[in-house]
C-alpha positions as CSV (number, residue, x, y, z in Angstrom):
1,M,-62.0,39.9,15.9
2,S,-63.4,38.0,18.8
3,E,-64.4,35.1,16.6
4,D,-60.9,34.8,15.2
5,T,-59.5,34.8,18.7
6,S,-61.9,32.1,19.8
7,E,-61.0,29.9,16.9
8,N,-57.3,30.3,17.7
9,D,-58.0,29.3,21.3
10,V,-59.8,26.2,20.2
11,V,-57.0,25.2,18.0
12,A,-54.4,25.8,20.7
13,D,-56.4,23.7,23.2
14,A,-56.7,20.9,20.7
15,S,-53.0,21.0,20.1
16,K,-52.3,20.9,23.9
17,T,-54.6,17.9,24.2
18,A,-53.1,16.0,21.3
19,V,-49.5,16.3,22.7
20,P,-50.3,14.6,26.0
21,R,-52.3,12.0,24.2
22,L,-49.4,11.2,21.9
23,E,-47.0,11.1,24.9
24,R,-49.3,8.6,26.6
25,I,-49.4,6.4,23.5
26,I,-45.6,6.5,23.3
27,L,-45.3,5.8,27.0
28,F,-47.7,2.9,26.7
29,W,-45.8,1.4,23.8
30,Q,-42.5,1.7,25.6
31,R,-43.9,0.0,28.6
32,W,-45.7,-2.8,26.8
33,Y,-44.2,-3.3,23.4
34,A,-42.1,-6.3,24.6
35,W,-45.3,-8.1,25.7
36,I,-46.9,-7.5,22.3
37,A,-44.1,-7.9,19.8
38,A,-42.2,-10.8,21.4
39,P,-45.1,-13.2,21.7
40,L,-45.8,-12.8,18.0
41,L,-42.2,-13.6,17.2
42,I,-42.3,-16.6,19.6
43,G,-45.4,-18.0,17.9
44,L,-43.7,-17.7,14.5
45,A,-40.5,-19.2,15.8
46,G,-42.3,-22.1,17.4
47,V,-44.2,-22.9,14.2
48,G,-41.0,-22.6,12.2
49,V,-39.0,-24.8,14.5
50,A,-41.9,-27.4,14.5
51,K,-42.1,-27.4,10.7
52,A,-38.3,-27.7,10.4
53,C,-38.2,-30.6,12.9
54,D,-41.0,-32.4,11.2
55,Y,-39.2,-32.1,7.8
56,A,-35.9,-33.3,9.4
57,A,-37.6,-36.3,10.9
58,H,-39.2,-37.1,7.5
59,L,-35.7,-37.0,5.9
60,N,-34.4,-39.4,8.5
61,R,-37.3,-41.8,7.9
62,M,-36.6,-41.7,4.2
63,L,-32.9,-42.4,4.8
64,L,-33.6,-45.3,7.1
65,E,-36.1,-46.9,4.7
66,R,-33.5,-46.8,1.9
67,Y,-30.4,-47.5,4.0
68,P,-31.2,-49.3,7.3
69,Y,-27.6,-49.5,8.3
70,A,-27.0,-45.7,7.8
71,P,-26.9,-44.9,11.6
72,I,-23.7,-46.8,12.0
73,F,-21.9,-44.5,9.6
74,I,-23.8,-41.3,10.2
75,L,-24.4,-41.0,14.0
76,P,-20.8,-41.0,15.3
77,P,-19.5,-38.2,13.0
78,A,-22.8,-36.3,13.2
79,F,-22.7,-36.2,17.0
80,A,-19.1,-35.1,16.9
81,L,-19.8,-32.4,14.4
82,L,-22.8,-31.1,16.5
83,A,-20.6,-31.1,19.6
84,Y,-17.9,-29.1,17.8
85,L,-20.4,-26.5,16.6
86,V,-21.7,-26.1,20.2
87,R,-18.2,-25.5,21.6
88,R,-17.0,-23.4,18.7
89,F,-20.0,-21.1,18.0
90,F,-22.9,-21.8,20.4
91,R,-21.6,-22.6,23.9
92,G,-25.0,-22.0,25.6
93,T,-27.0,-24.4,23.5
94,P,-26.1,-28.0,24.7
95,G,-28.9,-30.2,26.0
96,S,-32.5,-29.3,26.6
97,G,-32.3,-25.5,27.1
98,I,-34.5,-25.5,30.1
99,P,-31.6,-25.6,32.6
100,Q,-30.1,-22.5,30.8
101,T,-33.4,-20.7,31.1
102,I,-33.6,-21.6,34.8
103,A,-30.0,-20.4,35.3
104,V,-30.8,-17.0,33.9
105,M,-33.9,-16.8,36.0
106,E,-31.9,-17.5,39.2
107,S,-29.1,-15.1,38.4
108,E,-29.1,-11.9,40.6
109,D,-26.7,-10.1,38.3
110,P,-28.6,-7.2,36.6
111,R,-26.2,-7.0,33.7
112,K,-27.5,-8.4,30.4
113,T,-25.6,-11.4,29.3
114,S,-25.9,-13.3,26.1
115,H,-24.0,-16.6,26.6
116,L,-27.2,-18.5,27.6
117,L,-30.1,-16.5,26.1
118,S,-29.7,-14.4,23.0
119,L,-30.9,-14.3,19.4
120,R,-27.7,-15.9,18.3
121,I,-28.3,-18.8,20.8
122,A,-31.9,-19.1,19.5
123,F,-30.7,-19.4,15.9
124,G,-28.0,-21.9,16.8
125,K,-30.4,-24.0,19.0
126,A,-32.9,-24.2,16.1
127,L,-30.3,-25.0,13.6
128,M,-28.6,-27.8,15.5
129,L,-31.9,-29.2,16.9
130,T,-33.0,-29.7,13.3
131,G,-29.6,-31.3,12.4
132,G,-29.8,-33.7,15.4
133,L,-33.3,-34.9,14.4
134,A,-32.2,-35.3,10.7
135,V,-29.5,-37.8,11.8
136,G,-31.8,-39.6,14.2
137,A,-30.8,-38.4,17.7
138,S,-33.4,-39.2,20.4
139,I,-34.3,-35.6,21.2
140,G,-37.4,-33.4,21.2
141,R,-38.1,-29.8,20.3
142,E,-39.9,-28.6,23.5
143,G,-36.9,-27.7,25.7
144,P,-35.1,-26.0,22.8
145,T,-38.3,-24.0,22.1
146,V,-38.3,-22.9,25.7
147,Q,-34.8,-21.5,25.3
148,I,-35.7,-20.0,22.0
149,G,-38.8,-18.3,23.4
150,A,-36.9,-17.1,26.5
151,S,-34.1,-15.8,24.3
152,I,-36.6,-13.7,22.2
153,M,-38.2,-12.2,25.3
154,H,-34.7,-11.7,26.9
155,A,-33.7,-9.7,23.9
156,F,-36.1,-6.9,25.1
157,Y,-34.4,-6.8,28.5
158,G,-32.5,-3.5,29.1
159,R,-34.7,-1.6,26.6
160,G,-37.2,1.0,27.7
161,F,-38.5,0.2,31.2
162,M,-37.2,-3.4,31.2
163,N,-34.1,-3.0,33.3
164,T,-34.5,-4.7,36.7
165,V,-33.8,-8.3,37.7
166,E,-37.4,-8.9,38.5
167,Q,-38.5,-7.7,35.1
168,R,-35.9,-9.9,33.5
169,R,-37.4,-12.9,35.3
170,S,-40.8,-12.0,34.2
171,L,-39.6,-11.8,30.5
172,V,-37.8,-15.1,30.7
173,M,-40.6,-16.9,32.5
174,A,-43.1,-15.7,30.0
175,G,-40.9,-16.6,27.0
176,G,-40.3,-20.1,28.3
177,A,-44.0,-20.6,29.0
178,A,-44.8,-19.4,25.5
179,G,-42.2,-21.7,24.1
180,I,-43.8,-24.8,25.6
181,A,-47.2,-23.6,24.4
182,A,-46.0,-23.0,20.9
183,A,-44.1,-26.2,20.7
184,F,-47.1,-28.5,21.2
185,N,-50.2,-26.3,21.1
186,T,-50.5,-26.7,24.9
187,P,-51.3,-23.3,26.4
188,L,-52.3,-24.5,29.9
189,A,-49.2,-26.6,30.1
190,G,-47.1,-23.5,29.2
191,V,-48.6,-21.5,32.1
192,M,-48.2,-24.4,34.6
193,F,-44.7,-25.0,33.4
194,A,-43.8,-21.4,34.2
195,I,-45.3,-21.7,37.7
196,E,-44.1,-25.1,38.6
197,E,-40.7,-25.3,36.9
198,L,-39.3,-21.9,35.9
199,G,-40.8,-20.2,39.0
200,K,-40.0,-23.0,41.5
201,K,-37.8,-20.8,43.6
202,F,-39.7,-17.5,43.2
203,V,-43.2,-16.2,44.1
204,F,-45.1,-16.3,40.8
205,N,-46.2,-12.7,40.4
206,A,-46.3,-12.2,36.6
207,H,-49.7,-13.9,36.0
208,S,-51.2,-11.5,33.5
209,S,-48.1,-10.9,31.4
210,T,-47.2,-14.6,31.2
211,L,-50.8,-15.5,30.3
212,M,-50.9,-12.8,27.7
213,T,-47.6,-14.0,26.2
214,V,-48.8,-17.6,26.0
215,I,-52.2,-16.6,24.5
216,V,-50.7,-14.4,21.8
217,S,-48.0,-16.9,20.8
218,G,-50.7,-19.7,20.9
219,L,-53.0,-17.7,18.7
220,V,-50.2,-17.3,16.1
221,S,-49.6,-21.1,16.2
222,L,-53.3,-21.7,16.0
223,A,-53.7,-19.4,13.0
224,L,-50.8,-21.1,11.1
225,V,-51.3,-24.8,11.9
226,G,-54.8,-25.0,13.3
227,Q,-56.1,-26.9,16.3
228,Y,-54.6,-30.4,17.0
229,T,-53.6,-32.8,19.6
230,Y,-49.9,-33.7,19.2
231,F,-50.1,-37.5,20.0
232,G,-53.7,-38.1,19.0
233,S,-56.0,-39.6,21.6
234,T,-57.3,-42.7,23.3
235,A,-60.9,-43.6,24.2
236,A,-59.8,-46.0,27.0
237,F,-61.5,-45.3,30.3
238,L,-61.0,-46.2,33.9
239,S,-63.5,-45.9,36.8
240,G,-64.3,-47.3,40.2
241,L,-62.1,-49.5,42.4
242,A,-60.8,-51.4,39.4
243,A,-58.7,-48.3,38.5
244,V,-56.8,-48.3,41.8
245,P,-54.3,-51.1,41.1
246,V,-53.8,-49.8,37.5
247,V,-53.0,-46.3,38.8
248,I,-50.6,-47.6,41.5
249,A,-48.8,-49.9,39.1
250,C,-48.4,-47.2,36.4
251,G,-47.4,-44.5,39.0
252,V,-44.7,-46.7,40.6
253,L,-43.3,-47.9,37.2
254,G,-43.1,-44.3,35.9
255,G,-41.6,-43.0,39.2
256,V,-38.9,-45.7,39.4
257,A,-38.0,-45.4,35.7
258,G,-38.1,-41.6,35.8
259,G,-36.1,-41.3,39.0
260,L,-33.5,-43.7,37.6
261,F,-33.2,-41.6,34.4
262,S,-32.9,-38.4,36.5
263,R,-30.3,-39.9,38.8
264,L,-28.2,-41.2,35.9
265,M,-28.3,-37.8,34.2
266,I,-27.2,-36.0,37.4
267,K,-24.5,-38.6,38.0
268,M,-23.0,-38.0,34.6
269,T,-22.7,-34.3,35.4
270,F,-21.9,-33.9,39.2
271,P,-19.3,-35.4,38.8
272,P,-19.2,-38.0,36.0
273,P,-17.7,-41.4,36.8
274,S,-13.9,-41.3,36.9
275,F,-13.3,-43.7,34.1
276,I,-15.1,-41.3,31.6
277,A,-14.6,-38.0,33.3
278,S,-11.4,-37.1,31.5
279,T,-12.9,-37.9,28.1
280,M,-16.0,-35.8,28.8
281,Q,-14.0,-32.8,30.1
282,N,-10.9,-32.9,27.9
283,R,-12.3,-34.5,24.7
284,P,-16.0,-33.6,24.5
285,I,-16.1,-34.0,20.8
286,V,-14.7,-37.5,20.9
287,F,-17.1,-38.3,23.8
288,A,-20.1,-37.1,21.6
289,G,-19.0,-39.3,18.8
290,F,-18.7,-42.2,21.2
291,C,-22.3,-41.6,22.3
292,G,-23.4,-41.5,18.7
293,A,-21.7,-44.9,18.1
294,L,-23.5,-46.4,21.1
295,L,-26.8,-45.0,19.9
296,A,-26.2,-46.5,16.5
297,I,-25.7,-49.9,18.2
298,V,-28.9,-49.5,20.2
299,A,-30.7,-48.5,17.0
300,M,-29.5,-51.5,15.1
301,L,-30.5,-53.9,17.9
302,S,-34.0,-52.3,18.0
303,G,-34.6,-52.1,14.2
304,N,-34.1,-48.3,14.3
305,M,-37.3,-47.8,16.2
306,V,-35.6,-45.7,18.9
307,L,-34.3,-43.0,16.6
308,G,-35.9,-39.5,16.5
309,S,-38.3,-37.9,18.9
310,G,-40.5,-41.1,19.1
311,Y,-43.6,-39.3,17.8
312,D,-44.7,-42.1,15.4
313,A,-44.2,-44.9,18.0
314,T,-46.0,-42.9,20.7
315,R,-49.0,-42.1,18.5
316,A,-49.3,-45.7,17.3
317,T,-49.1,-47.1,20.8
318,L,-51.5,-44.7,22.3
319,G,-54.1,-45.3,19.6
320,S,-54.0,-49.1,19.7
321,D,-56.1,-51.5,21.7
322,A,-53.2,-53.9,22.2
323,S,-49.5,-54.0,22.5
324,V,-47.8,-52.6,19.4
325,Y,-44.0,-53.0,19.9
326,S,-41.7,-55.5,21.6
327,W,-41.5,-55.3,25.4
328,Y,-38.0,-53.9,25.3
329,Y,-39.0,-50.8,23.2
330,G,-39.3,-48.6,26.3
331,I,-36.0,-49.7,27.7
332,A,-34.2,-49.2,24.3
333,K,-35.8,-45.7,24.0
334,F,-34.7,-45.0,27.5
335,A,-31.1,-45.8,26.6
336,A,-31.3,-43.9,23.3
337,T,-32.6,-40.7,25.1
338,F,-29.9,-41.0,27.8
339,L,-27.1,-41.3,25.3
340,S,-28.4,-38.4,23.2
341,S,-28.8,-36.2,26.4
342,I,-25.3,-36.8,27.8
343,S,-23.6,-36.3,24.5
344,G,-23.8,-32.6,24.7
345,I,-25.7,-31.9,21.5
346,P,-28.8,-29.7,21.7
347,G,-32.1,-31.4,22.1
348,G,-35.1,-31.6,24.5
349,L,-36.4,-34.4,26.7
350,F,-40.2,-34.1,26.8
351,A,-41.2,-35.9,23.5
352,P,-38.6,-38.7,23.9
353,T,-39.6,-39.0,27.6
354,L,-43.3,-39.4,26.7
355,S,-42.2,-42.0,24.1
356,V,-40.3,-43.9,26.7
357,G,-43.4,-43.8,29.0
358,A,-45.5,-45.0,26.1
359,G,-43.1,-47.9,25.5
360,L,-43.0,-48.9,29.1
361,G,-46.8,-48.7,29.3
362,D,-47.1,-50.8,26.2
363,G,-44.8,-53.4,27.7
364,L,-46.6,-53.4,31.0
365,S,-49.9,-53.9,29.2
366,G,-48.4,-56.8,27.2
367,L,-47.0,-58.5,30.2
368,F,-50.2,-58.1,32.3
369,P,-53.0,-58.0,29.7
370,G,-55.7,-58.2,32.4
371,L,-54.5,-55.2,34.3
372,G,-56.6,-52.6,32.4
373,P,-57.3,-51.1,29.0
374,H,-54.2,-50.8,26.9
375,G,-54.6,-47.1,26.0
376,A,-55.3,-46.1,29.5
377,I,-52.2,-47.9,30.8
378,V,-50.0,-46.3,28.1
379,L,-51.3,-42.8,28.9
380,L,-50.9,-43.2,32.6
381,V,-47.3,-44.4,32.3
382,M,-46.5,-41.6,29.9
383,A,-47.6,-39.0,32.4
384,A,-46.1,-40.8,35.4
385,Y,-42.7,-41.2,33.7
386,L,-42.6,-37.5,32.6
387,S,-43.5,-36.6,36.2
388,G,-40.7,-38.9,37.5
389,V,-38.1,-37.4,35.2
390,T,-39.0,-33.7,35.6
391,R,-40.4,-33.8,39.2
392,S,-43.1,-31.4,38.0
393,P,-46.3,-33.4,38.4
394,L,-48.9,-30.8,37.5
395,T,-47.0,-29.9,34.3
396,A,-46.8,-33.6,33.4
397,L,-50.5,-34.0,34.1
398,I,-51.6,-31.0,32.0
399,I,-49.2,-31.4,29.1
400,T,-50.2,-35.1,28.8
401,M,-53.9,-34.3,28.8
402,E,-53.5,-31.5,26.3
403,M,-51.3,-33.5,24.0
404,T,-53.6,-36.6,24.0
405,N,-57.1,-35.2,24.7
406,G,-57.1,-37.2,27.9
407,M,-59.4,-35.1,30.0
408,H,-61.6,-38.2,30.6
409,L,-58.7,-39.7,32.6
410,L,-58.1,-36.6,34.8
411,L,-58.3,-38.3,38.2
412,P,-56.3,-41.4,37.4
413,L,-53.7,-39.3,35.7
414,A,-53.5,-36.9,38.7
415,A,-53.0,-39.8,41.1
416,A,-50.4,-41.5,38.8
417,V,-48.2,-38.3,38.5
418,L,-48.3,-37.7,42.2
419,I,-47.3,-41.3,43.0
420,A,-44.6,-41.1,40.4
421,N,-43.3,-37.8,41.8
422,G,-43.1,-39.3,45.3
423,V,-41.3,-42.5,44.1
424,S,-38.9,-40.5,42.0
425,K,-38.0,-38.3,44.9
426,L,-36.8,-41.3,46.8
427,I,-34.5,-42.3,44.0
428,S,-33.3,-38.8,42.9
429,P,-34.0,-36.2,45.6
430,T,-32.9,-33.1,43.5
431,P,-35.1,-32.0,40.5
432,L,-33.2,-32.7,37.3
433,Y,-33.5,-29.4,35.5
434,H,-32.6,-27.3,38.5
435,K,-29.6,-29.5,39.2
436,L,-28.4,-29.2,35.7
437,A,-28.9,-25.5,35.8
438,E,-26.1,-25.2,38.4
439,R,-23.6,-26.1,35.7
440,F,-24.7,-23.2,33.6
441,M,-24.7,-20.7,36.5
442,R,-20.9,-21.2,36.7
443,I,-20.3,-20.3,33.1
């Protein structure tokens, strides 16, 4: 009798122990499932978007090889169609996607909104980004992947324990950082982007969750596509006092050009010039078609080199020991990226911006062949121009090094991006992405 009672007591005790353990597991899952499931989805989405964009770019190259004058007939109606789809179905998707992410970060409203970050927005962004690259728009996938990653993380807001404004910011920041990391296989740049760009107005207190999100999404990307550097690499090296004039020249050039691009972008938004304001505001679809027509003209004048993200041109320029393209490639790519950005179609700036910087560096090296090694000048101007446009020098430094395996130029690159940031600030005092975010905060 006593033995039976003892056995029953043991079973009861085990049952009591199992219940709290199950409750703890459920509680842990409710508290952390967003930080486990979402990064996996972001990694898959990042790889999927990258593959789709690469295929779209391949289709565009095939089209141009067979029909060199196709942009004249395709770009105007294609830009108009993309602008119509934005206004009709996906109003939160125009442009890069980084300003929309910043706007959600800076909102104090605890209610969950879906007009800037949602799964519908993520789908529309990916769809129209691919369409834009297929027709030859000068856009990139990094900003859109930021918005896609932030949208996936934001989908978990309001579920379980994720219901405060601070938790929403942590989710969005981590998703945006993972988006950058997944887009170009640049995990350090993703973390720095979260600190320097998304968290510019806040104390960055989500280190572990953001880092974990970036690592998990990066591991997914690594497992699917392997380790790679997006733009290849250069073996060019700078050292000693001989590097000083090279760094200064590249930093100033990148800062002036980047500041000018940023100022023009802001000028076209707050408010646009009077002679085009009515068309932009009242007939945005017509304005997008007009931008497509101007882009087609620039493409024809440059032999279609400026179409697409600029990946091929940047990789070829960076890996060469001498100038590859005509001196005006950087200027033409600048114009193509500006027209694509103000048109209102979805598309990012990072890859085209780096391509503009590569073109400007290639031109600088061609005009002054004794200034320094060609590859080093190209890489320095790439980083400097990106810093000048975004006014995020540390992100520009790290993303350039990770995308080009440029660790051997760490100190020259660091000096160039800081010079460019200072020069750009004189030309365009307000950071571009944060200024553009003001427009979305009013929606």
